[in-house]
C-alpha positions in Angstrom: 44.4 100.7 66.2 41.5 103.1 65.6 43.8 106.0 66.4 46.4 104.8 63.9 43.7 104.5 61.3 42.4 108.0 62.0 45.8 109.5 61.8 46.8 107.8 58.6 43.4 108.5 57.0 44.0 112.2 57.3 47.0 112.0 55.1 45.7 109.7 52.4 45.6 111.5 49.0 42.2 111.1 47.4 43.9 111.6 43.9 46.4 108.9 44.5 43.8 106.6 45.9 41.6 107.1 42.8 44.6 106.6 40.6 45.2 103.3 42.4 41.5 102.4 42.0 41.1 103.1 38.3 44.4 101.7 37.3 43.6 98.4 39.0 40.0 98.5 37.6 41.2 99.2 34.1 43.7 96.4 34.2 41.2 93.9 35.7 38.6 94.7 33.1 41.0 94.4 30.2 42.3 91.0 31.4 38.8 89.5 32.2 37.3 90.9 29.0 40.2 89.5 26.9 39.9 86.1 28.5 36.1 86.0 28.1 36.2 87.3 24.5 38.8 84.7 23.6 36.7 82.0 25.1 33.6 83.2 23.2 35.2 83.5 19.8 37.5 80.5 20.1 35.0 78.2 18.4 34.9 80.6 15.4 38.7 80.3 15.1 39.3 76.6 15.7 35.9 74.9 15.6 35.0 72.5 12.8 33.1 75.2 10.9 35.6 77.9 11.6 36.1 80.8 9.3 39.6 81.6 10.4 41.0 78.3 11.7 43.4 77.6 8.9 43.8 78.5 5.2 43.2 75.6 2.9 43.6 75.5 -0.9 41.9 72.8 -3.0 44.5 72.2 -5.8 43.9 70.4 -9.0 45.4 70.2 -12.5 44.0 72.2 -15.4 41.7 70.3 -17.7 42.0 71.4 -21.4 40.0 70.3 -24.4 42.8 68.2 -26.0 43.6 66.5 -22.7 39.9 65.5 -22.3 39.7 64.0 -25.9 42.9 62.1 -25.4 41.9 61.0 -21.9 45.0 62.5 -20.5 45.6 61.7 -16.8 45.2 64.7 -14.6 46.1 63.0 -11.3 49.1 63.9 -9.2 52.1 61.6 -9.1 54.0 60.9 -5.9 56.9 63.0 -7.2 54.6 66.0 -7.7 53.0 65.6 -4.3 56.4 65.3 -2.6 57.6 68.4 -4.4 54.6 70.4 -3.4 54.9 69.2 0.2 58.4 70.6 0.3 57.4 74.1 -0.7 57.9 76.7 2.1 54.3 77.9 1.9 52.9 74.5 2.6 52.1 73.5 6.2 50.2 70.2 5.8 48.9 68.4 2.7 46.1 66.0 2.3 44.7 64.0 -0.6 41.1 63.4 -1.8 40.4 59.7 -2.0 37.7 58.9 -4.7 35.4 56.0 -4.5 36.4 53.1 -6.8 33.0 51.6 -6.8 29.5 52.5 -8.1 27.2 54.5 -5.8 23.5 54.8 -6.3 21.3 56.7 -3.8 17.6 57.1 -3.3 16.4 59.8 -0.9 13.2 61.2 0.3 11.3 62.9 3.2 8.4 61.5 5.2 4.9 62.9 4.5 6.1 65.2 1.7 5.9 63.0 -1.4 9.5 64.1 -2.1 11.5 61.2 -3.6 14.6 61.3 -5.8 17.2 58.8 -6.9 20.4 59.2 -8.8 23.9 57.8 -9.5 26.4 59.7 -7.4 30.0 59.5 -6.1 31.8 59.7 -2.8 35.1 61.2 -1.8 37.0 61.4 1.4 39.7 63.5 3.0 41.6 63.0 6.3 39.4 64.1 9.3 41.6 67.0 10.2 40.6 68.8 6.9 36.8 68.4 7.5 35.2 71.7 8.5 32.2 70.5 10.4 31.5 69.0 13.8 33.2 65.6 13.9 31.2 64.1 16.8 29.2 61.9 14.5 31.8 61.6 11.8 32.6 57.9 12.5 32.3 54.6 10.7 33.2 51.0 11.5 32.8 47.8 9.4 29.8 46.7 11.5 27.9 50.0 11.0 24.9 50.1 8.6 24.6 53.9 8.5 27.0 56.2 6.6 27.4 59.8 7.7 27.6 62.1 4.7 28.7 65.8 4.4 27.5 67.8 1.4 28.5 71.3 0.3 26.3 74.0 1.7 25.8 75.4 -1.8 24.1 72.2 -2.8 21.4 73.0 -0.3 21.2 76.5 -1.7 20.8 75.2 -5.2 18.0 73.0 -4.2 16.1 75.7 -2.2 16.5 78.5 -4.7 16.6 76.6 -7.9 15.1 73.1 -8.0 12.5 73.5 -5.2 11.1 76.7 -6.6 10.8 75.3 -10.1 9.0 72.2 -8.9 6.9 73.8 -6.2 8.6 71.7 -3.6 9.2 72.7 0.1 12.4 74.5 0.9 14.6 72.8 3.5 16.6 74.2 6.4 19.8 72.6 7.5 18.0 71.2 10.5 15.3 69.6 8.4 17.9 67.9 6.3 18.3 65.5 9.2 14.9 64.1 8.2 16.1 63.1 4.8 16.0 59.3 4.3 18.8 58.0 2.1 19.2 54.5 0.8 22.7 53.9 -0.4 23.5 51.1 -2.8 27.2 50.2 -3.4 28.4 47.8 -6.1 31.8 46.7 -7.4 34.1 43.8 -7.7 31.1 41.4 -7.9 29.7 42.6 -4.7 26.8 44.8 -3.7 25.9 46.3 -0.3 23.1 48.5 1.0 23.4 51.2 3.7 21.4 53.9 5.2 22.8 57.4 4.9 22.1 60.7 6.7 23.4 64.2 6.4 25.9 64.8 9.2 26.8 68.4 8.2 27.5 71.0 5.5 30.8 72.1 4.3 31.9 75.5 3.1 35.4 74.4 2.2 35.0 71.1 0.3 32.9 71.1 -2.8 32.2 67.3 -2.9 30.1 64.6 -1.3 32.2 63.5 1.7 32.2 60.2 3.6 34.5 59.3 6.5 38.0 58.2 5.5 37.6 55.0 7.5 34.5 54.1 5.4 36.3 54.9 2.1 39.3 52.8 2.9 37.1 49.9 3.9 34.8 50.2 0.9 37.6 50.6 -1.7 39.5 47.6 -0.3 36.4 45.3 -0.4 34.6 46.5 -3.5 37.3 47.7 -5.9 39.3 45.8 -8.4 42.4 46.4 -6.2 43.9 48.9 -8.6 45.1 52.0 -6.7 44.4 55.4 -8.2 46.4 58.6 -7.8 44.6 61.6 -6.3 43.3 64.2 -8.8 42.8 66.8 -6.1 44.9 67.9 -3.1 44.0 70.0 -0.1 46.9 72.2 1.0 47.1 74.1 4.3 49.1 77.2 3.8 51.3 78.9 6.3 50.9 82.3 4.7 48.3 82.7 1.9 49.6 86.2 1.1 52.9 84.7 0.0 53.3 85.7 -3.7 55.3 82.5 -4.4 52.1 80.4 -4.1 50.5 81.9 -7.2 53.7 81.9 -9.2 54.4 78.2 -8.3 50.9 77.1 -9.2 51.0 79.0 -12.5 54.3 77.4 -13.4 53.1 73.9 -12.7 49.7 74.4 -14.3 47.7 73.9 -11.1 44.4 75.5 -10.3 42.9 76.6 -7.0 39.1 76.2 -6.5 36.7 79.1 -5.8 39.2 81.9 -5.5 40.4 80.6 -2.1 43.8 82.1 -2.7 42.4 85.7 -2.5 40.1 84.7 0.5 43.1 83.3 2.2 45.0 86.6 1.9 42.0 88.4 3.5 41.9 85.9 6.4 45.7 86.2 6.9 45.5 90.0 7.2 42.5 89.7 9.5 44.4 87.3 11.8 47.3 89.7 11.8 45.1 92.6 12.8 43.5 90.5 15.6 47.0 89.6 16.9 48.1 93.2 16.9 45.0 94.2 18.9 45.6 91.4 21.4 49.2 92.5 21.8 48.2 96.1 22.4 45.7 94.9 25.0 48.3 92.9 26.8 50.7 95.9 26.8 48.0 98.1 28.3 47.3 95.5 31.0 50.9 95.4 32.0 51.1 99.2 32.0 48.0 99.4 34.3 49.6 97.1 36.8 52.7 99.2 36.7 50.6 102.3 37.5 49.0 100.3 40.4 52.4 99.6 41.9 53.5 103.2 41.5 50.3 104.5 43.1 50.9 102.4 46.2 54.5 103.4 46.4 53.7 107.1 46.1 50.9 106.7 48.8 53.4 105.3 51.3 56.2 107.7 50.2 54.0 110.8 50.9 53.3 109.6 54.5 56.8 108.5 55.3 57.2 111.0 58.1 54.0 110.0 59.8 54.8 106.4 59.5 58.3 106.9 61.1 56.6 108.8 64.0 54.2 105.9 64.6 57.0 103.4 64.6 59.0 105.6 67.1 55.9 105.7 69.3 56.2 101.9 69.6 53.7 100.6 67.0 54.9 97.5 65.2 55.3 97.5 61.4 52.3 95.2 61.1 50.1 97.6 63.1 51.1 100.5 60.9 50.8 98.5 57.7 47.4 97.0 58.5 45.2 100.1 57.7 46.8 100.4 54.2 46.5 96.6 53.6 42.9 96.7 54.7 42.1 99.6 52.5 43.7 98.1 49.4 42.0 94.8 50.0 38.6 96.4 50.3 39.3 98.4 47.1 40.3 95.2 45.3 37.0 93.6 46.3 35.1 96.5 44.9 37.3 96.4 41.8 36.6 92.7 41.3 32.8 93.3 41.5 32.8 96.3 39.1 35.1 94.5 36.7 32.7 91.5 36.4 29.7 93.9 35.9 31.5 95.8 33.2 32.6 92.6 31.4 29.1 91.2 31.5 27.7 94.4 30.0 30.3 94.6 27.3 30.0 90.9 26.5 26.2 91.3 26.0 26.9 94.0 23.5 29.5 92.2 21.4 27.6 88.9 21.5 24.6 90.6 20.0 26.8 91.7 17.1 28.5 88.4 16.7 25.3 86.3 16.6 24.0 88.5 13.8 27.1 87.6 11.8 27.4 84.0 12.9 23.9 82.7 13.7 25.4 79.2 14.4 27.6 80.6 17.1 27.3 78.7 20.4 27.3 80.9 23.5 29.0 79.5 26.5 29.0 80.6 30.2 31.0 83.2 32.0 32.4 81.0 34.8 35.9 81.6 33.5 35.9 85.3 34.5 34.9 84.4 38.0 37.8 82.0 38.3 40.3 84.4 36.7 38.9 87.4 38.6 39.2 85.6 42.0 42.7 84.4 41.2 43.7 88.0 40.1 42.1 89.4 43.3 44.1 87.0 45.5 47.3 87.6 43.6 47.0 91.4 43.5 45.9 91.7 47.1 48.7 89.5 48.3 51.2 91.5 46.2 49.8 94.8 47.7 50.0 93.4 51.2 53.6 92.3 50.7 54.6 95.5 49.0 53.1 97.6 51.8 54.8 95.4 54.5 58.1 95.6 52.7 57.9 99.4 52.5 56.9 99.8 56.2 59.8 97.5 57.3 62.2 99.5 55.2 61.1 102.7 57.0 61.3 100.9 60.4 64.8 99.7 59.8 65.9 103.2 58.6 64.5 104.9 61.6 
């Protein structure tokens, strides 16, 4: 076998071997990096506090001076909701549920002397529209604590407006968990007391949110029983760049809060660009594996005469194929090691950039690239072994 290896080694083209090596390395790095990058940024796309998960519009009716004086109803009727739901640009549609009872809250922080109390209100939306972590977003009738989500800009108003004018301490999102809230609810001849805590901050919903389960229970037990139509809707759009959205809302006299229509267009085009980049990466990966197959084929094709001579001398196809199979397997092991090293280095670079943009980003492990890398190594090595064996047998039959 050593003689066979020495003979075949003299006729191996270094250029073709390097082409095989770099094509396989390039394809492996692209695949592993794509998988790891997707895993790292996936929470930014579909997590609770995602910036690109979906495009939502908060829709309400315009309020004018005459309507306010005449107490004109600005709620949505069932017919209007059904008509909006049937529009082609609407994916899903949810409704804001307002509290039909009085809410009074007292809040403060230990050891700071900070104590405030005020009348307030609650609203709720279905859980799938809440843009914060939902692990603690639960309520049952036996609970005495209400999780509450407030808009992030409320905290900014306190820190940069109220706190500075009153010489009060500024609060981070983490410190808000120390806020003690006493919630008093009254209505329909009943009154109840709860504890409240800040469960998260919303960038999407400009209201004081409580779980839908709590709102349904509280409205049923402490309201007069009269149902109210929603005054605001939350609409998930399939394509925020659709020009028919603005024209439809203008025709119906609907308003969209906070310029979300323009932001949605930006998000849509960003997602489109990301999709194009991923598609190009997948195409390059497929092309690199094609180059890999071609490199092996050319390597064997160049040495066809030598291989035929060895077979005529009595060597079996397996004996002739073994040096090539061993060589490609060793190269694949080296490629796997270098691919993981390159991915780790590149990942460290892009994570530094992403954490500057998204400080709340949670960094996971890299176990996925080990799993995918080993599976690719086994698949590519097996494919190389079978391809070499098939080529050698074809030469053996032809001789």
